[in-house]
FIKEVEX-811010 format. One record per residue (C-alpha): x, y, z. Coordinates in steps of 0.2 Angstrom, whole numbers, padded with zeros to 4 digits, always signed. Example, Ala and Ser with C-alpha at 12.3 -4.5 7.8 and 13.67 -1.06 7.14 Angstrom:
2
+0062-0022+0039/+0068-0005+0036/
//
This chain:
821
-0246+0860+0226/-0263+0866+0221/-0267+0874+0237/-0266+0892+0231/-0279+0888+0217/-0292+0884+0231/-0296+0904+0231/-0301+0904+0213/-0319+0900+0206/-0323+0882+0205/-0320+0881+0187/-0302+0886+0188/-0298+0874+0203/-0295+0859+0194/-0301+0854+0178/-0296+0838+0171/-0301+0826+0158/-0313+0812+0163/-0310+0802+0146/-0292+0797+0150/-0285+0811+0140/-0269+0820+0145/-0269+0828+0161/-0266+0847+0160/-0253+0854+0170/-0261+0867+0181/-0245+0878+0183/-0251+0886+0167/-0266+0892+0176/-0257+0901+0191/-0254+0916+0182/-0262+0932+0187/-0281+0933+0181/-0286+0950+0173/-0302+0956+0178/-0305+0969+0164/-0304+0968+0145/-0286+0967+0137/-0284+0979+0123/-0274+0975+0107/-0271+0994+0105/-0268+1007+0111/-0260+1002+0129/-0272+0999+0143/-0268+0996+0162/-0275+0980+0168/-0277+0986+0185/-0284+1004+0184/-0290+1003+0166/-0280+1018+0161/-0279+1020+0143/-0265+1033+0139/-0272+1043+0154/-0289+1042+0147/-0303+1033+0157/-0320+1035+0164/-0322+1034+0183/-0337+1025+0189/-0347+1030+0203/-0352+1023+0220/-0335+1015+0223/-0336+1004+0208/-0321+1001+0197/-0316+1013+0183/-0320+1009+0165/-0308+1012+0150/-0318+1024+0138/-0308+1018+0123/-0311+1000+0126/-0329+1004+0127/-0329+1010+0109/-0318+0996+0103/-0326+0981+0095/-0313+0968+0098/-0310+0960+0115/-0301+0946+0124/-0310+0933+0135/-0307+0937+0153/-0307+0925+0168/-0316+0928+0184/-0305+0928+0199/-0309+0934+0217/-0300+0949+0223/-0287+0949+0236/-0289+0958+0251/-0275+0971+0250/-0273+0982+0234/-0256+0976+0232/-0257+0968+0214/-0244+0967+0202/-0250+0967+0184/-0243+0965+0166/-0244+0981+0156/-0245+0978+0137/-0234+0989+0125/-0243+1005+0118/-0240+1010+0100/-0226+1021+0104/-0217+1006+0113/-0218+1016+0129/-0223+1003+0144/-0236+1012+0155/-0234+1010+0174/-0248+1009+0187/-0245+1015+0205/-0259+1003+0211/-0251+0988+0202/-0233+0991+0209/-0231+0979+0226/-0226+0987+0241/-0212+0981+0249/-0218+0975+0266/-0212+0963+0279/-0226+0952+0275/-0220+0950+0257/-0229+0954+0241/-0247+0950+0236/-0253+0945+0219/-0268+0940+0210/-0269+0924+0200/-0268+0924+0180/-0273+0911+0168/-0269+0909+0149/-0286+0910+0142/-0282+0900+0126/-0277+0885+0136/-0291+0888+0150/-0304+0889+0134/-0297+0872+0128/-0299+0864+0145/-0317+0869+0146/-0321+0863+0128/-0312+0848+0127/-0310+0841+0145/-0324+0846+0155/-0338+0836+0146/-0338+0817+0142/-0351+0819+0127/-0353+0832+0115/-0372+0830+0115/-0372+0839+0133/-0370+0855+0124/-0389+0855+0119/-0394+0852+0138/-0383+0867+0143/-0389+0879+0130/-0407+0875+0133/-0405+0877+0151/-0398+0895+0148/-0413+0899+0138/-0425+0892+0152/-0416+0904+0164/-0418+0919+0153/-0436+0915+0151/-0437+0912+0170/-0428+0929+0172/-0441+0939+0162/-0455+0930+0170/-0449+0937+0186/-0446+0954+0181/-0464+0954+0173/-0470+0951+0190/-0463+0968+0196/-0466+0976+0180/-0480+0969+0169/-0475+0978+0155/-0458+0970+0154/-0466+0956+0142/-0474+0969+0130/-0482+0960+0117/-0471+0945+0117/-0480+0935+0130/-0480+0918+0124/-0463+0912+0133/-0455+0898+0123/-0439+0890+0117/-0436+0886+0098/-0424+0875+0091/-0420+0873+0072/-0407+0863+0062/-0402+0866+0045/-0394+0850+0035/-0391+0861+0021/-0382+0876+0029/-0374+0864+0044/-0381+0876+0057/-0391+0874+0073/-0401+0888+0081/-0407+0890+0098/-0419+0904+0101/-0428+0912+0116/-0439+0927+0120/-0432+0929+0136/-0424+0943+0145/-0410+0946+0133/-0394+0955+0135/-0388+0972+0133/-0371+0976+0127/-0363+0977+0144/-0370+0962+0149/-0363+0953+0134/-0346+0957+0138/-0349+0954+0156/-0357+0937+0154/-0351+0930+0137/-0334+0939+0139/-0329+0933+0155/-0327+0913+0157/-0335+0906+0174/-0345+0923+0177/-0364+0916+0180/-0377+0929+0176/-0389+0917+0184/-0379+0916+0199/-0379+0934+0199/-0397+0936+0196/-0402+0923+0209/-0391+0933+0223/-0402+0949+0218/-0418+0938+0220/-0413+0933+0237/-0408+0950+0243/-0427+0953+0239/-0433+0938+0246/-0440+0932+0229/-0432+0916+0225/-0442+0904+0233/-0450+0898+0217/-0436+0900+0205/-0430+0886+0193/-0415+0895+0187/-0402+0881+0183/-0385+0889+0179/-0372+0892+0193/-0354+0889+0186/-0355+0901+0170/-0346+0889+0158/-0362+0880+0150/-0362+0892+0136/-0344+0887+0130/-0349+0869+0128/-0357+0875+0111/-0338+0874+0105/-0339+0855+0107/-0350+0854+0091/-0346+0872+0083/-0332+0880+0074/-0341+0896+0076/-0354+0905+0087/-0365+0919+0084/-0376+0926+0097/-0390+0939+0092/-0398+0947+0108/-0409+0961+0113/-0413+0967+0130/-0428+0978+0135/-0413+0989+0145/-0404+0991+0128/-0414+0999+0112/-0402+0990+0100/-0399+0972+0095/-0381+0966+0097/-0372+0952+0088/-0358+0943+0097/-0346+0932+0087/-0332+0921+0091/-0323+0906+0084/-0316+0890+0091/-0296+0893+0094/-0297+0911+0095/-0297+0920+0112/-0306+0934+0106/-0323+0939+0102/-0332+0954+0093/-0348+0964+0097/-0357+0975+0084/-0374+0981+0081/-0385+0967+0072/-0392+0970+0055/-0405+0957+0060/-0417+0964+0073/-0426+0956+0089/-0441+0960+0098/-0433+0953+0114/-0423+0938+0118/-0407+0929+0112/-0404+0919+0096/-0388+0907+0096/-0382+0901+0078/-0370+0886+0079/-0359+0884+0063/-0357+0865+0066/-0341+0854+0063/-0340+0842+0050/-0342+0828+0064/-0356+0836+0072/-0368+0838+0057/-0380+0825+0066/-0385+0838+0077/-0394+0847+0062/-0405+0833+0060/-0423+0835+0067/-0424+0817+0074/-0407+0819+0083/-0413+0835+0091/-0430+0828+0097/-0421+0813+0105/-0409+0824+0114/-0423+0837+0121/-0433+0822+0127/-0418+0816+0136/-0412+0830+0145/-0425+0844+0144/-0441+0833+0145/-0448+0843+0160/-0442+0861+0157/-0456+0872+0162/-0456+0881+0146/-0462+0873+0129/-0448+0868+0118/-0451+0869+0100/-0441+0859+0087/-0442+0862+0069/-0445+0846+0061/-0454+0836+0047/-0470+0827+0051/-0479+0817+0038/-0497+0821+0036/-0510+0811+0027/-0523+0820+0017/-0540+0812+0008/-0539+0820-0010/-0551+0815-0026/-0545+0801-0035/-0550+0808-0053/-0547+0791-0062/-0557+0780-0050/-0571+0792-0049/-0573+0793-0068/-0572+0774-0069/-0585+0772-0056/-0596+0785-0066/-0595+0774-0082/-0600+0759-0072/-0615+0767-0065/-0619+0774-0082/-0619+0758-0090/-0629+0750-0075/-0643+0764-0078/-0644+0760-0097/-0646+0742-0094/-0661+0746-0082/-0667+0759-0094/-0665+0772-0079/-0660+0790-0081/-0642+0793-0075/-0638+0806-0063/-0620+0810-0063/-0620+0820-0048/-0628+0806-0038/-0611+0797-0040/-0600+0798-0024/-0583+0803-0028/-0568+0791-0024/-0555+0797-0012/-0538+0792-0010/-0524+0795+0004/-0509+0806+0000/-0495+0810+0011/-0484+0825+0012/-0470+0832+0023/-0475+0847+0033/-0460+0856+0042/-0466+0866+0057/-0461+0869+0075/-0468+0856+0087/-0468+0855+0106/-0457+0840+0112/-0458+0842+0130/-0476+0839+0133/-0474+0827+0149/-0476+0837+0165/-0465+0832+0180/-0477+0824+0192/-0465+0826+0206/-0467+0845+0208/-0485+0841+0211/-0493+0836+0227/-0495+0818+0230/-0513+0819+0234/-0517+0828+0217/-0509+0814+0207/-0519+0798+0203/-0513+0781+0202/-0516+0781+0183/-0505+0796+0180/-0491+0787+0191/-0492+0771+0180/-0493+0781+0164/-0477+0792+0170/-0468+0775+0175/-0471+0767+0159/-0467+0783+0148/-0451+0788+0158/-0444+0770+0161/-0450+0760+0144/-0460+0748+0155/-0475+0739+0149/-0483+0734+0166/-0489+0744+0179/-0478+0748+0194/-0480+0735+0209/-0480+0750+0221/-0473+0768+0222/-0470+0782+0234/-0469+0801+0231/-0462+0813+0244/-0452+0829+0246/-0439+0830+0258/-0436+0846+0266/-0425+0854+0280/-0406+0857+0278/-0407+0847+0261/-0422+0848+0250/-0426+0836+0235/-0442+0829+0228/-0442+0810+0222/-0454+0797+0216/-0449+0780+0217/-0456+0764+0209/-0455+0745+0211/-0457+0737+0194/-0470+0724+0190/-0457+0712+0184/-0440+0708+0186/-0427+0713+0171/-0420+0700+0161/-0402+0703+0166/-0406+0704+0185/-0395+0688+0188/-0379+0699+0185/-0379+0709+0200/-0362+0716+0196/-0370+0725+0181/-0371+0744+0184/-0390+0749+0185/-0397+0765+0177/-0414+0766+0186/-0412+0782+0197/-0414+0798+0185/-0405+0813+0193/-0413+0830+0189/-0408+0847+0195/-0423+0859+0193/-0431+0849+0180/-0416+0847+0170/-0410+0828+0167/-0392+0826+0172/-0388+0809+0173/-0394+0790+0176/-0377+0785+0181/-0378+0789+0199/-0387+0773+0206/-0372+0768+0217/-0371+0785+0225/-0389+0787+0229/-0395+0769+0232/-0386+0753+0239/-0384+0739+0227/-0396+0729+0234/-0410+0741+0230/-0404+0742+0211/-0422+0735+0206/-0430+0752+0212/-0434+0764+0199/-0436+0783+0201/-0433+0802+0200/-0423+0813+0210/-0424+0831+0208/-0413+0842+0219/-0402+0858+0217/-0392+0854+0233/-0382+0841+0225/-0363+0843+0225/-0360+0840+0206/-0344+0845+0197/-0346+0859+0183/-0349+0847+0169/-0363+0840+0181/-0357+0822+0176/-0349+0818+0193/-0358+0817+0210/-0345+0822+0223/-0344+0813+0239/-0352+0824+0253/-0364+0824+0267/-0378+0830+0256/-0376+0813+0246/-0376+0803+0262/-0390+0812+0268/-0400+0809+0252/-0396+0791+0251/-0401+0787+0269/-0419+0796+0265/-0421+0787+0249/-0417+0770+0257/-0430+0774+0272/-0442+0778+0260/-0441+0763+0250/-0441+0752+0265/-0457+0761+0272/-0465+0758+0253/-0460+0738+0254/-0468+0737+0273/-0484+0745+0267/-0485+0734+0252/-0482+0718+0263/-0495+0724+0275/-0508+0730+0263/-0508+0715+0251/-0499+0699+0254/-0503+0692+0237/-0494+0707+0228/-0480+0706+0241/-0477+0687+0236/-0476+0692+0218/-0464+0706+0221/-0454+0694+0233/-0453+0680+0219/-0445+0695+0207/-0434+0703+0219/-0432+0692+0235/-0414+0690+0230/-0411+0708+0232/-0417+0709+0250/-0406+0694+0254/-0391+0703+0247/-0396+0718+0258/-0395+0707+0274/-0377+0703+0268/-0372+0720+0263/-0381+0732+0273/-0378+0730+0292/-0388+0747+0296/-0404+0741+0289/-0401+0722+0292/-0415+0719+0306/-0427+0730+0295/-0424+0721+0280/-0426+0704+0289/-0445+0709+0293/-0447+0709+0273/-0439+0691+0270/-0450+0676+0265/-0449+0658+0266/-0457+0641+0263/-0457+0630+0277/-0464+0612+0281/-0480+0619+0288/-0483+0634+0275/-0492+0622+0264/-0483+0630+0248/-0485+0648+0254/-0472+0660+0259/-0471+0664+0277/-0461+0678+0286/-0450+0677+0301/-0463+0685+0312/-0476+0673+0307/-0464+0659+0311/-0460+0666+0329/-0479+0666+0332/-0481+0647+0328/-0466+0642+0338/-0469+0628+0351/-0469+0634+0369/-0451+0628+0373/-0444+0632+0357/-0429+0643+0358/-0422+0643+0340/-0428+0646+0322/-0423+0631+0312/-0418+0630+0294/-0412+0618+0282/-0403+0622+0265/-0406+0612+0249/-0408+0611+0231/-0427+0612+0231/-0442+0611+0243/-0444+0592+0239/-0426+0588+0242/-0427+0598+0260/-0444+0589+0263/-0436+0572+0260/-0418+0574+0269/-0414+0564+0284/-0414+0579+0295/-0431+0582+0294/-0436+0565+0301/-0434+0570+0319/-0441+0587+0317/-0457+0583+0308/-0459+0569+0322/-0457+0582+0336/-0469+0595+0327/-0455+0608+0324/-0457+0621+0309/-0441+0623+0298/-0437+0635+0285/-0432+0629+0268/-0419+0638+0260/-0418+0634+0240/-0409+0648+0233/-0389+0650+0234/-0389+0666+0242/-0401+0660+0257/-0390+0652+0267/-0377+0666+0266/-0390+0678+0270/-0397+0668+0285/-0379+0665+0292/-0375+0684+0291/-0392+0688+0300/-0387+0675+0314/-0402+0681+0325/-0420+0687+0324/-0425+0695+0339/-0421+0684+0353/-0420+0668+0343/-0405+0661+0336/-0405+0654+0318/-0399+0636+0318/-0395+0625+0303/-0402+0608+0307/-0389+0599+0296/-0375+0605+0309/-0370+0594+0324/-0378+0596+0342/-0395+0602+0339/-0405+0606+0354/-0422+0598+0352/-0428+0601+0369/-0426+0584+0375/-0434+0578+0392/-0423+0571+0405/-0430+0553+0401/-0425+0556+0384/-0408+0562+0388/-0405+0547+0399/-0411+0534+0386/-0399+0542+0374/-0385+0539+0386/-0389+0521+0388/-0389+0519+0369/-0373+0527+0367/-0365+0515+0379/-0374+0500+0371/-0367+0504+0353/-0349+0511+0360/-0341+0496+0352/-0350+0500+0335/-0345+0518+0336/-0327+0515+0338/-0326+0502+0325/-0333+0513+0313/-0322+0527+0317/-0308+0516+0315/-0314+0509+0298/-0318+0526+0290/-0303+0534+0297/-0302+0554+0292/-0317+0554+0282/-0327+0557+0297/-0323+0568+0312/-0332+0557+0324/-0347+0543+0325/-0361+0546+0337/-0378+0540+0342/-0392+0551+0336/-0410+0554+0341/-0416+0565+0327/-0417+0552+0314/-0433+0541+0310/-0432+0529+0296/-0415+0532+0290/-0400+0521+0297/-0388+0536+0297/-0385+0555+0292/-0369+0565+0290/-0369+0582+0299/-0356+0595+0300/-0346+0604+0312/-0354+0620+0319/-0341+0632+0312/-0339+0625+0295/-0348+0625+0280/-0364+0614+0278/-0366+0601+0264/-0376+0614+0253/-0364+0629+0255/-0349+0616+0251/-0358+0612+0235/-0360+0631+0230/-0342+0635+0234/-0336+0620+0224/-0346+0627+0208/-0337+0644+0209/-0328+0646+0194/-0314+0657+0203/-0315+0647+0218/-0301+0645+0230/-0296+0628+0233/-0286+0632+0249/-0301+0641+0256/-0312+0626+0251/-0302+0613+0261/-0300+0626+0276/-0319+0630+0277/-0327+0614+0273/-0337+0607+0288/-0329+0592+0298/-0342+0577+0296/-0349+0569+0310/-0358+0551+0306/-0375+0551+0316/-0382+0533+0318/-0400+0528+0321/-0400+0515+0335/-0417+0510+0329/-0412+0505+0312/-0411+0487+0308/-0395+0488+0298/-0386+0498+0313/-0391+0484+0325/-0385+0470+0313/-0368+0480+0311/-0367+0481+0331/-0368+0461+0331/-0355+0459+0318/-0342+0473+0323/-0334+0461+0336/-0328+0450+0322/-0330+0460+0307/-0327+0452+0289/-0324+0460+0272/-0342+0461+0269/-0345+0471+0285/-0331+0484+0280/-0339+0485+0263/-0356+0488+0271/-0348+0502+0282/-0339+0510+0266/-0357+0509+0257/-0367+0516+0272/-0355+0531+0273/-0357+0534+0255/-0376+0533+0255/-0376+0545+0269/-0366+0557+0259/-0379+0557+0246/-0393+0558+0257/-0385+0572+0267/-0382+0584+0252/-0363+0581+0250/-0354+0576+0233/-0345+0559+0232/-0327+0561+0229/-0325+0544+0221/-0342+0539+0213/-0334+0524+0203/-0329+0516+0220/-0348+0518+0225/-0353+0512+0210/-0343+0496+0212/-0349+0492+0229/-0367+0494+0224/-0364+0483+0208/-0356+0470+0221/-0371+0470+0231/-0383+0469+0217/-0374+0453+0211/-0374+0446+0228/-0393+0449+0229/-0395+0442+0212/-0385+0426+0216/-0372+0430+0204/-0355+0419+0209/-0340+0428+0212/-0331+0419+0198/-0343+0425+0184/-0340+0442+0189/-0321+0441+0188/-0319+0432+0172/-0326+0445+0159/-0314+0457+0167/-0299+0446+0164/-0304+0443+0146/-0306+0461+0143/-0289+0464+0149/-0282+0452+0137/-0292+0459+0123/-0284+0475+0126/-0267+0469+0124/-0258+0477+0109/-0257+0466+0092/-0240+0465+0085/-0241+0470+0066/-0227+0464+0054/-0220+0478+0044/-0224+0478+0025/-0217+0486+0010/-0229+0495-0002/-0223+0499-0019/-0227+0516-0026/-0239+0517-0041/-0238+0528-0056/-0254+0535-0051/-0247+0540-0033/-0252+0559-0031/-0239+0562-0019/-0225+0556-0030/
//
């Protein structure tokens, strides 16, 4: 059980590998955590800090400090744990030089009825190994962490200078410098920030999970000065990520509070570190020197460092200078070309018998390049989201969008806002000007939302947490310090904060789309052409925003004249007595316009939505209603066309008149149709096949048949039952009514051909295309006057030719040249 660990600092709660490595047993971390420095020798009491009786008590109720340990230069890493309420603590006591074990009365547990109380301990070696090898998924994260620490140090000295202007001294140009050395295999990160004194080094670098930034923030909050701070650190473990790429870390630091420059040094695999005065002096600040591992030499290359700075720390408020090479072009004198030119000019002057003036000849210049090494600022881009939207122009928004998201077209629309209240964050969202090439694969994880914490890039892999899938096309920036990130800042933990942020981002995106549709219908039509499928996916997946998304949908209709129309526009044009919104799913606009289902709708003046994309019908089926109007598929049975009483009476009379034909066709076609009825919605077509209300339409059945991993059982269950609707005014139907009393074979063939033709015109797939082809050829032969005997004889001859010919066996003698012999 890990319940007792909940009292620990977050880093000690549950640290495991996100790279499918072995899961470390946390039982090793449940030992007591020492809060002070363990001495190698002489003996030190871990609780009261007594060293053979010698200690220096601290005033104001603070813990006592070991005087001998203060002079010692070799320490062990400590871990920070919360102190328990009662001073009933058992602590291990190391042996002294004379092998006598010291006892501390404070560390002795009291025998009470409630039991004994202990502090947690941790094996520092294993904890360091967890932090270095299991907390971060990629090695390059170390630079982000160290640059963030340097930014915090600069922010701290900036805050100090507000109270004490002399804190900056002459070193007022606050900056971060990064220099890699390929020859020495080292990487140096330096800042001229607040620096550290010797005690601060021990307290911050010698105590794992002790965040100096968090402590500084608490002090600022007490003074009510933290409102504008950009301090990043909070866990106190980012510094140790340097061991991902370094075998040895050297820290040289100087604080205004300490007159000396100190050198801190530690190696990977060692639980000890050393502190001594540095022979190299600093004015103020911190210099971190990493001795890179063999597999991490790439981080000494200037090009790699520049890429990482632009990726993770592009918007840090302080300049980040990277030591690198730049090719500089210089114009120099081309002596050979100049001399040649002078000779030509001299000869020309002699031929013309003129006096030659050598100074009048202009020298010939040539371009030479040289490699110049220097520090150059790599974070020139400014974070627009921290500025007021009123101060940012459209040109700046588009330039930022292109540079940040590697786009070459301006954004179609954008929104810039800052959410305030219990949860605060800033965001900029953009709608791209064109759809990405891989948009068809909706299952691909998008990386369009870049998450920042106080201007430091964290990840672009949180799209699914911050945006629903149907808005995966939206690109943007989210900057917040309230996000519940894990220690490595690579996993966004589920919480109320994430849900609230997601809700606000979706709402702002919806508002942006509504404004785009309202202000510029032409631009919105272009947007819908690119990302309309995403909105339709939102109708399917997002029940909360379904009604709002429906207002953004656009379709072509039989009355829109090639333009897109909204559902609101459709409702405004509805006929006086029309109750429903009609739609028809088909392969294309042309196929829908020529479908038999449209004949009666066009004749009566009804407007019909054309659904020409595979996702359309699924989306509309999930929507079901728009306002007070039902969405009705005109390819289904029992469509209410608002018939008058006279029309209904005439339809009943026709049903009686054609009842014999209806019964005969049902018996002839059998299970192919659910029933046969007389229809009033056809014009010139003799018949049409509609489907039952609660089954798939012809279009949906075709789509489901095309699925590579389709379920045949579900296909059979969900396919709609077919209803054959007859047009009583069609001549062929009237002729069949007269013949059905004494039907012939031709009449039966005509019924089968009528059914197959209705299957095609209604959008269904033919189960037996060969049978349809045979009936059509027979009809063609009959029209052409070809006798039946002429049709059957070639078939008989063909069968005779297909008989196998009997071949007598033959003995073949081998030859001397036979290669197989």
